[in-house]
C-alpha positions in Angstrom: -1.9 -8.8 -17.7 -2.0 -8.7 -14.0 -4.7 -11.2 -12.0 -5.3 -10.5 -8.4 -5.6 -13.3 -6.9 -6.1 -14.7 -3.1 -3.1 -17.1 -2.0 -2.5 -19.7 0.6 0.6 -19.8 2.0 2.6 -21.7 4.7 4.7 -19.6 6.5 7.4 -20.4 8.9 7.5 -17.7 12.2 10.7 -16.7 13.4 10.1 -18.9 16.3 10.0 -21.9 13.9 5.5 -21.8 14.3 4.2 -22.9 10.9 1.1 -20.9 10.5 -1.5 -20.8 7.0 -2.2 -18.0 5.7 -5.0 -16.3 3.1 -3.2 -13.2 2.1 -4.0 -10.9 -1.2 -0.5 -10.1 -2.5 0.1 -6.2 -3.6 3.7 -6.3 -3.8 7.1 -7.4 -3.2 9.9 -5.8 -1.0 13.5 -5.5 -1.1 14.9 -4.6 2.5 18.5 -5.8 1.6 18.9 -9.0 2.1 15.7 -10.0 2.2 12.9 -9.9 -0.4 9.2 -9.5 1.5 5.5 -10.1 0.2 3.1 -6.5 1.2 0.0 -8.6 1.5 -3.3 -7.8 3.1 -3.5 -11.1 5.7 -8.0 -12.0 4.8 -8.1 -13.9 7.7 -6.5 -11.4 10.4 -8.0 -8.4 8.6 -4.8 -6.7 8.6 -1.7 -5.2 6.2 1.2 -7.9 6.9 5.1 -8.2 5.3 6.3 -12.4 5.1 9.5 -12.9 4.7 10.0 -14.8 1.5 12.6 -17.1 3.0 9.3 -18.1 4.9 6.6 -19.4 2.8 7.7 -23.1 2.9 5.0 -23.7 0.1 2.2 -21.3 -2.0 -0.7 -21.8 -4.0 -2.8 -19.1 -6.1 -6.9 -19.7 -5.1 -9.6 -19.1 -7.8 -10.6 -16.5 -5.4 -10.5 -12.9 -7.2 -9.6 -9.5 -4.6 -9.8 -5.7 -6.1 -6.9 -4.3 -4.7 -7.1 -2.3 -1.8 -5.7 2.1 -1.9 -1.9 1.4 -1.4 -2.0 4.2 1.8 -3.4 1.2 3.7 0.2 -0.9 3.0 2.3 2.6 3.6 2.6 2.7 7.4 3.0 -0.7 8.2 6.6 -0.5 5.9 7.9 1.8 7.7 10.5 -0.2 9.5 10.1 -2.9 7.9 13.7 -5.4 8.1 14.4 -3.7 10.6 14.2 -7.1 13.0 15.7 -9.7 11.5 
């Protein structure tokens, strides 16, 4: 059974800055050699991809969400993994 729950993550950006994000995870993507979480960033109201090796910590919240249509994410996925 699938549960759609928001998560809080601590994410280290390419420049090393650590940020806190509240996300709605929708999918995992593999763009060799990295795995990405494809998510809706609830605080920025935007689609984001997060490299798994940069997620420092993740906690599920007791906040369910309704999955967004996949079309919301397709344009964002073009070029994922191109800038390492």
